[in-house]
C-alpha positions as CSV (number, residue, x, y, z in Angstrom):
1,M,-22.2,-13.6,-12.2
2,R,-21.9,-10.1,-13.5
3,W,-18.1,-9.7,-13.7
4,K,-14.7,-11.1,-12.6
5,F,-11.5,-9.5,-11.7
6,A,-8.1,-11.1,-12.5
7,G,-5.5,-9.4,-10.3
8,T,-1.8,-9.7,-10.7
9,R,-1.5,-10.9,-7.1
10,P,-3.8,-13.0,-5.0
11,V,-6.9,-11.2,-3.6
12,L,-7.4,-12.4,-0.1
13,A,-8.9,-9.2,1.3
14,G,-12.6,-9.0,2.0
15,V,-14.8,-7.6,-0.8
16,T,-16.8,-4.6,0.5
17,P,-19.8,-3.3,-1.5
18,T,-21.2,0.1,-0.6
19,A,-24.7,1.7,-1.1
20,S,-23.1,4.2,-3.6
21,G,-22.4,1.4,-6.1
22,L,-18.7,1.1,-5.3
23,V,-17.0,-2.2,-4.4
24,F,-13.6,-2.3,-2.6
25,T,-11.0,-5.0,-2.2
26,A,-7.2,-5.4,-2.1
27,D,-4.5,-7.8,-3.1
28,L,-1.4,-9.2,-1.5
29,G,0.8,-6.9,-3.6
30,G,-0.5,-3.9,-1.6
31,N,-3.0,-2.6,-4.1
32,L,-6.4,-1.3,-2.9
33,Y,-9.1,-1.2,-5.7
34,A,-12.4,0.5,-6.2
35,F,-14.8,-0.9,-8.8
36,W,-18.2,0.0,-10.2
37,S,-20.5,-2.7,-9.0
38,D,-22.5,-2.8,-12.3
39,D,-19.7,-3.7,-14.7
40,G,-16.5,-4.3,-12.6
41,R,-14.7,-1.4,-14.2
42,V,-11.6,-0.4,-12.0
43,L,-12.2,3.2,-11.0
44,W,-9.2,3.6,-8.8
45,R,-6.1,1.7,-7.6
46,Q,-3.8,2.8,-4.9
47,D,-0.5,1.0,-3.9
48,V,-0.3,1.3,-0.1
49,G,3.2,-0.2,0.0
50,Q,2.4,-3.3,2.1
51,S,0.5,-6.5,1.5
52,I,-3.3,-6.6,2.3
53,G,-5.0,-9.8,3.3
54,G,-7.7,-8.7,5.7
55,G,-10.9,-6.7,5.6
56,V,-11.8,-3.4,4.0
57,V,-14.3,-1.3,5.8
58,S,-16.6,1.5,4.7
59,Y,-18.0,3.9,7.3
60,L,-19.4,7.4,7.6
61,A,-17.6,10.0,9.7
62,G,-18.4,13.7,9.8
63,G,-20.9,13.2,7.0
64,K,-18.2,11.8,4.6
65,Q,-17.6,8.2,3.4
66,R,-14.3,6.7,4.5
67,I,-12.6,3.5,3.5
68,G,-10.3,1.9,6.1
69,V,-7.9,-1.0,5.5
70,A,-5.3,-2.9,7.6
71,V,-2.0,-3.1,5.7
72,G,1.2,-4.9,6.4
73,M,0.0,-8.5,6.7
74,R,2.5,-10.5,8.7
75,S,3.0,-13.9,7.1
76,P,5.9,-16.4,7.3
77,I,4.9,-17.8,3.9
78,W,4.0,-14.8,1.8
79,P,7.0,-12.9,0.4
80,G,7.1,-9.3,1.4
81,G,5.4,-9.9,4.7
82,S,6.0,-7.0,7.0
83,A,7.3,-6.6,10.6
84,A,4.8,-3.9,11.4
85,S,1.2,-3.2,10.4
86,R,-0.8,0.0,10.1
87,I,-4.3,1.2,9.3
88,V,-4.8,3.4,6.2
89,V,-8.0,5.5,5.8
90,F,-9.1,7.2,2.6
91,G,-11.9,9.8,2.3
92,L,-14.2,9.7,-0.7
93,R,-15.2,12.8,-2.6
94,Q,-18.9,13.3,-2.9
């Protein structure tokens, strides 16, 4: 094991490694994270305003890397569950 991450909320989202050495995941508090794969250092955190409990995808579009995540997990047991979901896409700078 190289490193661990102790989030302030449960991390149920998929963990998505990329060829660029970045690793993405998210928590139920609505935070999307980017880490360096080598040491687990948090490079970036973005609050998307709704819980995240599903997958995080990385893909190439127009020659640029994108990160997509489904937000607004609907759950009868998790506080803050939402009535509507959405897809949020981020573009990475090269």
